[in-house]
Each structure stands twice: as C-alpha cells, then as structure tokens.
KOLGU-4560 file (N, C-alpha, C; in nm, 3 decimals, padded with zeros to 5 digits):
<recs>
<n_xx: -01.429 n_yy: -00.169 n_zz: -00.851 ca_xx: -01.392 ca_yy: -00.078 ca_zz: -00.745 c_xx: -01.300 c_yy: 00.031 c_zz: -00.800 mol: A seq: 1 type: MET>
<n_xx: -01.307 n_yy: 00.142 n_zz: -00.740 ca_xx: -01.227 ca_yy: 00.256 ca_zz: -00.778 c_xx: -01.083 c_yy: 00.238 c_zz: -00.726 mol: A seq: 2 type: ASN>
<n_xx: -00.985 n_yy: 00.285 n_zz: -00.805 ca_xx: -00.846 ca_yy: 00.272 ca_zz: -00.764 c_xx: -00.817 c_yy: 00.350 c_zz: -00.636 mol: A seq: 3 type: PHE>
<n_xx: -00.880 n_yy: 00.465 n_zz: -00.621 ca_xx: -00.857 ca_yy: 00.545 ca_zz: -00.502 c_xx: -00.912 c_yy: 00.475 c_zz: -00.378 mol: A seq: 4 type: PHE>
<n_xx: -01.025 n_yy: 00.404 n_zz: -00.395 ca_xx: -01.082 ca_yy: 00.329 ca_zz: -00.283 c_xx: -00.987 c_yy: 00.217 c_zz: -00.242 mol: A seq: 5 type: PHE>
<n_xx: -00.932 n_yy: 00.147 n_zz: -00.341 ca_xx: -00.838 ca_yy: 00.039 ca_zz: -00.311 c_xx: -00.714 c_yy: 00.094 c_zz: -00.240 mol: A seq: 6 type: LYS>
<n_xx: -00.665 n_yy: 00.207 n_zz: -00.286 ca_xx: -00.549 ca_yy: 00.269 ca_zz: -00.223 c_xx: -00.579 c_yy: 00.309 c_zz: -00.079 mol: A seq: 7 type: SER>
<n_xx: -00.698 n_yy: 00.362 n_zz: -00.057 ca_xx: -00.738 ca_yy: 00.402 ca_zz: 00.078 c_xx: -00.749 c_yy: 00.279 c_zz: 00.169 mol: A seq: 8 type: ALA>
<n_xx: -00.802 n_yy: 00.169 n_zz: 00.117 ca_xx: -00.814 ca_yy: 00.047 ca_zz: 00.197 c_xx: -00.675 c_yy: -00.004 c_zz: 00.236 mol: A seq: 9 type: VAL>
<n_xx: -00.582 n_yy: -00.003 n_zz: 00.141 ca_xx: -00.446 ca_yy: -00.049 ca_zz: 00.171 c_xx: -00.379 c_yy: 00.043 c_zz: 00.272 mol: A seq: 10 type: VAL>
<n_xx: -00.399 n_yy: 00.173 n_zz: 00.258 ca_xx: -00.339 ca_yy: 00.268 ca_zz: 00.353 c_xx: -00.396 c_yy: 00.249 c_zz: 00.493 mol: A seq: 11 type: ALA>
<n_xx: -00.526 n_yy: 00.229 n_zz: 00.503 ca_xx: -00.589 ca_yy: 00.208 ca_zz: 00.634 c_xx: -00.542 c_yy: 00.076 c_zz: 00.694 mol: A seq: 12 type: VAL>
<n_xx: -00.528 n_yy: -00.027 n_zz: 00.609 ca_xx: -00.479 ca_yy: -00.156 ca_zz: 00.658 c_xx: -00.336 c_yy: -00.144 c_zz: 00.710 mol: A seq: 13 type: ALA>
<n_xx: -00.253 n_yy: -00.069 n_zz: 00.639 ca_xx: -00.114 ca_yy: -00.051 ca_zz: 00.683 c_xx: -00.110 c_yy: 00.023 c_zz: 00.816 mol: A seq: 14 type: ALA>
<n_xx: -00.189 n_yy: 00.128 n_zz: 00.828 ca_xx: -00.194 ca_yy: 00.203 ca_zz: 00.953 c_xx: -00.247 c_yy: 00.115 c_zz: 01.066 mol: A seq: 15 type: PHE>
<n_xx: -00.349 n_yy: 00.035 n_zz: 01.037 ca_xx: -00.405 ca_yy: -00.055 ca_zz: 01.138 c_xx: -00.306 c_yy: -00.159 c_zz: 01.184 mol: A seq: 16 type: GLY>
<n_xx: -00.229 n_yy: -00.215 n_zz: 01.091 ca_xx: -00.127 ca_yy: -00.314 ca_zz: 01.128 c_xx: -00.018 c_yy: -00.250 c_zz: 01.214 mol: A seq: 17 type: CYS>
<n_xx: 00.022 n_yy: -00.131 n_zz: 01.177 ca_xx: 00.123 ca_yy: -00.062 ca_zz: 01.258 c_xx: 00.072 c_yy: -00.032 c_zz: 01.398 mol: A seq: 18 type: GLY>
<n_xx: -00.052 n_yy: 00.013 n_zz: 01.406 ca_xx: -00.112 ca_yy: 00.042 ca_zz: 01.536 c_xx: -00.129 c_yy: -00.084 c_zz: 01.618 mol: A seq: 19 type: LEU>
<n_xx: -00.171 n_yy: -00.194 n_zz: 01.553 ca_xx: -00.184 ca_yy: -00.321 ca_zz: 01.623 c_xx: -00.050 c_yy: -00.368 c_zz: 01.678 mol: A seq: 20 type: ALA>
<n_xx: 00.057 n_yy: -00.348 n_zz: 01.600 ca_xx: 00.190 ca_yy: -00.386 ca_zz: 01.646 c_xx: 00.233 c_yy: -00.307 c_zz: 01.769 mol: A seq: 21 type: GLY>
<n_xx: 00.202 n_yy: -00.178 n_zz: 01.768 ca_xx: 00.237 ca_yy: -00.094 ca_zz: 01.883 c_xx: 00.156 c_yy: -00.137 c_zz: 02.006 mol: A seq: 22 type: VAL>
<n_xx: 00.030 n_yy: -00.169 n_zz: 01.986 ca_xx: -00.054 ca_yy: -00.213 ca_zz: 02.099 c_xx: -00.007 c_yy: -00.347 c_zz: 02.154 mol: A seq: 23 type: ILE>
<n_xx: 00.022 n_yy: -00.442 n_zz: 02.064 ca_xx: 00.070 ca_yy: -00.573 ca_zz: 02.108 c_xx: 00.203 c_yy: -00.559 c_zz: 02.180 mol: A seq: 24 type: VAL>
<n_xx: 00.287 n_yy: -00.469 n_zz: 02.132 ca_xx: 00.418 ca_yy: -00.449 ca_zz: 02.193 c_xx: 00.405 c_yy: -00.400 c_zz: 02.337 mol: A seq: 25 type: GLN>
<n_xx: 00.301 n_yy: -00.321 n_zz: 02.365 ca_xx: 00.284 ca_yy: -00.271 ca_zz: 02.501 c_xx: 00.233 c_yy: -00.378 c_zz: 02.597 mol: A seq: 26 type: SER>
<n_xx: 00.172 n_yy: -00.485 n_zz: 02.545 ca_xx: 00.120 ca_yy: -00.592 ca_zz: 02.630 c_xx: 00.223 c_yy: -00.702 c_zz: 02.658 mol: A seq: 27 type: PHE>
<n_xx: 00.332 n_yy: -00.703 n_zz: 02.585 ca_xx: 00.432 ca_yy: -00.807 ca_zz: 02.603 c_xx: 00.502 c_yy: -00.785 c_zz: 02.737 mol: A seq: 28 type: VAL>
<n_xx: 00.508 n_yy: -00.886 n_zz: 02.821 ca_xx: 00.573 ca_yy: -00.870 ca_zz: 02.950 c_xx: 00.722 c_yy: -00.838 c_zz: 02.934 mol: A seq: 29 type: PRO>
<n_xx: 00.776 n_yy: -00.768 n_zz: 03.032 ca_xx: 00.915 ca_yy: -00.726 ca_zz: 03.026 c_xx: 01.011 c_yy: -00.844 c_zz: 03.040 mol: A seq: 30 type: ALA>
<n_xx: 00.964 n_yy: -00.954 n_zz: 03.103 ca_xx: 01.054 ca_yy: -01.066 ca_zz: 03.126 c_xx: 01.072 c_yy: -01.154 c_zz: 03.002 mol: A seq: 31 type: PHE>
<n_xx: 00.993 n_yy: -01.132 n_zz: 02.900 ca_xx: 01.009 ca_yy: -01.211 ca_zz: 02.777 c_xx: 01.125 c_yy: -01.150 c_zz: 02.698 mol: A seq: 32 type: VAL>
<n_xx: 01.234 n_yy: -01.225 n_zz: 02.690 ca_xx: 01.354 ca_yy: -01.175 ca_zz: 02.624 c_xx: 01.338 c_yy: -01.182 c_zz: 02.472 mol: A seq: 33 type: GLU>
<n_xx: 01.367 n_yy: -01.073 n_zz: 02.407 ca_xx: 01.366 ca_yy: -01.072 ca_zz: 02.261 c_xx: 01.230 c_yy: -01.056 c_zz: 02.197 mol: A seq: 34 type: GLY>
<n_xx: 01.125 n_yy: -01.044 n_zz: 02.275 ca_xx: 00.991 ca_yy: -01.033 ca_zz: 02.216 c_xx: 00.970 c_yy: -00.895 c_zz: 02.155 mol: A seq: 35 type: ALA>
<n_xx: 01.010 n_yy: -00.793 n_zz: 02.222 ca_xx: 00.988 ca_yy: -00.656 ca_zz: 02.171 c_xx: 01.067 c_yy: -00.630 c_zz: 02.042 mol: A seq: 36 type: ARG>
<n_xx: 01.193 n_yy: -00.667 n_zz: 02.034 ca_xx: 01.263 ca_yy: -00.647 ca_zz: 01.906 c_xx: 01.202 c_yy: -00.729 c_zz: 01.791 mol: A seq: 37 type: PRO>
<n_xx: 01.153 n_yy: -00.848 n_zz: 01.824 ca_xx: 01.091 ca_yy: -00.932 ca_zz: 01.721 c_xx: 00.963 c_yy: -00.867 c_zz: 01.670 mol: A seq: 38 type: THR>
<n_xx: 00.882 n_yy: -00.818 n_zz: 01.761 ca_xx: 00.758 ca_yy: -00.753 ca_zz: 01.720 c_xx: 00.789 c_yy: -00.627 c_zz: 01.640 mol: A seq: 39 type: ILE>
<n_xx: 00.889 n_yy: -00.552 n_zz: 01.682 ca_xx: 00.929 ca_yy: -00.433 ca_zz: 01.609 c_xx: 00.977 c_yy: -00.468 c_zz: 01.468 mol: A seq: 40 type: THR>
<n_xx: 01.052 n_yy: -00.577 n_zz: 01.457 ca_xx: 01.100 ca_yy: -00.620 ca_zz: 01.325 c_xx: 00.984 c_yy: -00.664 c_zz: 01.236 mol: A seq: 41 type: ALA>
<n_xx: 00.888 n_yy: -00.734 n_zz: 01.292 ca_xx: 00.773 ca_yy: -00.780 ca_zz: 01.214 c_xx: 00.688 c_yy: -00.661 c_zz: 01.169 mol: A seq: 42 type: VAL>
<n_xx: 00.668 n_yy: -00.565 n_zz: 01.256 ca_xx: 00.594 ca_yy: -00.444 ca_zz: 01.219 c_xx: 00.666 c_yy: -00.371 c_zz: 01.106 mol: A seq: 43 type: VAL>
<n_xx: 00.798 n_yy: -00.362 n_zz: 01.115 ca_xx: 00.876 ca_yy: -00.299 ca_zz: 01.008 c_xx: 00.865 c_yy: -00.375 c_zz: 00.878 mol: A seq: 44 type: GLY>
<n_xx: 00.868 n_yy: -00.507 n_zz: 00.885 ca_xx: 00.855 ca_yy: -00.591 ca_zz: 00.765 c_xx: 00.718 c_yy: -00.574 c_zz: 00.700 mol: A seq: 45 type: LEU>
<n_xx: 00.614 n_yy: -00.576 n_zz: 00.781 ca_xx: 00.479 ca_yy: -00.559 ca_zz: 00.728 c_xx: 00.463 c_yy: -00.421 c_zz: 00.667 mol: A seq: 46 type: VAL>
<n_xx: 00.515 n_yy: -00.320 n_zz: 00.734 ca_xx: 00.506 ca_yy: -00.184 ca_zz: 00.680 c_xx: 00.580 c_yy: -00.172 c_zz: 00.547 mol: A seq: 47 type: SER>
<n_xx: 00.696 n_yy: -00.234 n_zz: 00.537 ca_xx: 00.771 ca_yy: -00.232 ca_zz: 00.412 c_xx: 00.696 c_yy: -00.302 c_zz: 00.300 mol: A seq: 48 type: THR>
<n_xx: 00.640 n_yy: -00.418 n_zz: 00.329 ca_xx: 00.564 ca_yy: -00.492 ca_zz: 00.228 c_xx: 00.440 c_yy: -00.415 c_zz: 00.183 mol: A seq: 49 type: LEU>
<n_xx: 00.373 n_yy: -00.351 n_zz: 00.276 ca_xx: 00.255 ca_yy: -00.273 ca_zz: 00.240 c_xx: 00.294 c_yy: -00.153 c_zz: 00.156 mol: A seq: 50 type: VAL>
<n_xx: 00.406 n_yy: -00.091 n_zz: 00.186 ca_xx: 00.449 ca_yy: 00.023 ca_zz: 00.105 c_xx: 00.487 c_yy: -00.022 c_zz: -00.036 mol: A seq: 51 type: SER>
<n_xx: 00.545 n_yy: -00.139 n_zz: -00.050 ca_xx: 00.576 ca_yy: -00.192 ca_zz: -00.183 c_xx: 00.447 c_yy: -00.219 c_zz: -00.260 mol: A seq: 52 type: ILE>
<n_xx: 00.350 n_yy: -00.282 n_zz: -00.195 ca_xx: 00.223 ca_yy: -00.310 ca_zz: -00.261 c_xx: 00.152 c_yy: -00.181 c_zz: -00.301 mol: A seq: 53 type: VAL>
<n_xx: 00.155 n_yy: -00.082 n_zz: -00.214 ca_xx: 00.093 ca_yy: 00.045 ca_zz: -00.245 c_xx: 00.163 c_yy: 00.114 c_zz: -00.362 mol: A seq: 54 type: LEU>
<n_xx: 00.295 n_yy: 00.106 n_zz: -00.367 ca_xx: 00.370 ca_yy: 00.161 ca_zz: -00.479 c_xx: 00.336 c_yy: 00.091 c_zz: -00.609 mol: A seq: 55 type: GLY>
<n_xx: 00.322 n_yy: -00.041 n_zz: -00.605 ca_xx: 00.284 ca_yy: -00.115 ca_zz: -00.725 c_xx: 00.142 c_yy: -00.081 c_zz: -00.769 mol: A seq: 56 type: LEU>
<n_xx: 00.053 n_yy: -00.060 n_zz: -00.674 ca_xx: -00.084 ca_yy: -00.021 ca_zz: -00.707 c_xx: -00.086 c_yy: 00.116 c_zz: -00.774 mol: A seq: 57 type: LEU>
<n_xx: -00.009 n_yy: 00.209 n_zz: -00.724 ca_xx: -00.002 ca_yy: 00.342 ca_zz: -00.784 c_xx: 00.059 c_yy: 00.333 c_zz: -00.923 mol: A seq: 58 type: ILE>
<n_xx: 00.162 n_yy: 00.253 n_zz: -00.939 ca_xx: 00.226 ca_yy: 00.235 ca_zz: -01.070 c_xx: 00.128 c_yy: 00.175 c_zz: -01.170 mol: A seq: 59 type: SER>
<n_xx: 00.053 n_yy: 00.077 n_zz: -01.127 ca_xx: -00.046 ca_yy: 00.014 ca_zz: -01.214 c_xx: -00.154 c_yy: 00.113 c_zz: -01.256 mol: A seq: 60 type: SER>
<n_xx: -00.198 n_yy: 00.195 n_zz: -01.163 ca_xx: -00.298 ca_yy: 00.297 ca_zz: -01.193 c_xx: -00.243 c_yy: 00.399 c_zz: -01.292 mol: A seq: 61 type: THR>
<n_xx: -00.119 n_yy: 00.439 n_zz: -01.274 ca_xx: -00.057 ca_yy: 00.536 ca_zz: -01.364 c_xx: -00.043 c_yy: 00.477 c_zz: -01.505 mol: A seq: 62 type: TYR>
<n_xx: 00.000 n_yy: 00.352 n_zz: -01.514 ca_xx: 00.013 ca_yy: 00.288 ca_zz: -01.645 c_xx: -00.122 c_yy: 00.274 c_zz: -01.714 mol: A seq: 63 type: ASN>
<n_xx: -00.226 n_yy: 00.241 n_zz: -01.639 ca_xx: -00.360 ca_yy: 00.230 ca_zz: -01.695 c_xx: -00.408 c_yy: 00.366 c_zz: -01.747 mol: A seq: 64 type: SER>
<n_xx: -00.382 n_yy: 00.470 n_zz: -01.670 ca_xx: -00.419 ca_yy: 00.605 ca_zz: -01.712 c_xx: -00.347 c_yy: 00.644 c_zz: -01.841 mol: A seq: 65 type: PHE>
<n_xx: -00.217 n_yy: 00.616 n_zz: -01.848 ca_xx: -00.141 ca_yy: 00.650 ca_zz: -01.968 c_xx: -00.192 c_yy: 00.573 c_zz: -02.090 mol: A seq: 66 type: ASN>
<n_xx: -00.228 n_yy: 00.447 n_zz: -02.072 ca_xx: -00.279 ca_yy: 00.367 ca_zz: -02.184 c_xx: -00.412 c_yy: 00.424 c_zz: -02.233 mol: A seq: 67 type: ALA>
<n_xx: -00.500 n_yy: 00.460 n_zz: -02.141 ca_xx: -00.628 ca_yy: 00.518 ca_zz: -02.180 c_xx: -00.609 c_yy: 00.653 c_zz: -02.247 mol: A seq: 68 type: GLN>
<n_xx: -00.515 n_yy: 00.731 n_zz: -02.199 ca_xx: -00.490 ca_yy: 00.862 ca_zz: -02.257 c_xx: -00.435 c_yy: 00.848 c_zz: -02.399 mol: A seq: 69 type: GLN>
<n_xx: -00.345 n_yy: 00.754 n_zz: -02.421 ca_xx: -00.290 ca_yy: 00.735 ca_zz: -02.556 c_xx: -00.396 c_yy: 00.681 c_zz: -02.650 mol: A seq: 70 type: SER>
<n_xx: -00.483 n_yy: 00.593 n_zz: -02.601 ca_xx: -00.594 ca_yy: 00.544 ca_zz: -02.685 c_xx: -00.687 c_yy: 00.658 c_zz: -02.724 mol: A seq: 71 type: ASP>
<n_xx: -00.714 n_yy: 00.746 n_zz: -02.630 ca_xx: -00.800 ca_yy: 00.861 ca_zz: -02.659 c_xx: -00.735 c_yy: 00.954 c_zz: -02.761 mol: A seq: 72 type: LEU>
<n_xx: -00.605 n_yy: 00.974 n_zz: -02.749 ca_xx: -00.535 ca_yy: 01.060 ca_zz: -02.844 c_xx: -00.534 c_yy: 00.999 c_zz: -02.984 mol: A seq: 73 type: GLN>
<n_xx: -00.518 n_yy: 00.868 n_zz: -02.994 ca_xx: -00.522 ca_yy: 00.800 ca_zz: -03.123 c_xx: -00.660 c_yy: 00.811 c_zz: -03.184 mol: A seq: 74 type: VAL>
<n_xx: -00.764 n_yy: 00.790 n_zz: -03.102 ca_xx: -00.901 ca_yy: 00.801 ca_zz: -03.152 c_xx: -00.932 c_yy: 00.944 c_zz: -03.196 mol: A seq: 75 type: ALA>
<n_xx: -00.884 n_yy: 01.042 n_zz: -03.122 ca_xx: -00.909 ca_yy: 01.181 ca_zz: -03.157 c_xx: -00.835 c_yy: 01.219 c_zz: -03.285 mol: A seq: 76 type: ALA>
<n_xx: -00.715 n_yy: 01.165 n_zz: -03.305 ca_xx: -00.641 ca_yy: 01.198 ca_zz: -03.426 c_xx: -00.704 c_yy: 01.134 c_zz: -03.549 mol: A seq: 77 type: SER>
<n_xx: -00.764 n_yy: 01.016 n_zz: -03.534 ca_xx: -00.831 ca_yy: 00.954 ca_zz: -03.649 c_xx: -00.961 c_yy: 01.026 c_zz: -03.684 mol: A seq: 78 type: THR>
<n_xx: -01.025 n_yy: 01.085 n_zz: -03.585 ca_xx: -01.147 ca_yy: 01.162 ca_zz: -03.613 c_xx: -01.114 c_yy: 01.294 c_zz: -03.682 mol: A seq: 79 type: LEU>
<n_xx: -00.995 n_yy: 01.345 n_zz: -03.657 ca_xx: -00.954 ca_yy: 01.473 ca_zz: -03.714 c_xx: -00.924 c_yy: 01.465 c_zz: -03.862 mol: A seq: 80 type: GLY>
<n_xx: -00.892 n_yy: 01.348 n_zz: -03.913 ca_xx: -00.856 ca_yy: 01.336 ca_zz: -04.054 c_xx: -00.975 c_yy: 01.310 c_zz: -04.138 mol: A seq: 81 type: HIS>
</recs>
C-alpha cells in the first residue's frame, strides 16, 4: 500500500471518530450526569492518539525516503568513478 493512502485512511478514521463522538454526545440524555464530559474526554483522547500515530507514520515515511535517497546517492557516486 502507498504511504499516502495509509495516511488518508488514518485521517478519515480520525475525522470519523470525532464525528461519531459528536453524534453520540447529542444523543446522551441531559439527566445522565457526567456523560457529556466523559464522552468529550474520550473523543479528545482518541484524537490525540490518532494524531500521534499519524505523526509517527509521517516520520517513518520521511526516514524511509531519506534512506532511499542516500542509497541512490551512494550508487550514483560509485557509478561516477
């Protein structure tokens, strides 16, 4: 799979989870004490975890790109001699 496709899937999943949290929050009855802050906290936690995973995915992609670029430069320098 392509790295950009994986990133897009994670971004869509994060947006979907946030949207699901907002929808669930609107269905919680007003008489349930503490339910809305709990749902808000869980949505925030999930959003934070997804942003960390997305950051790690981008970092991994960048490191892979740098490794391939340095390998290409080494191969090109050996062909030049």
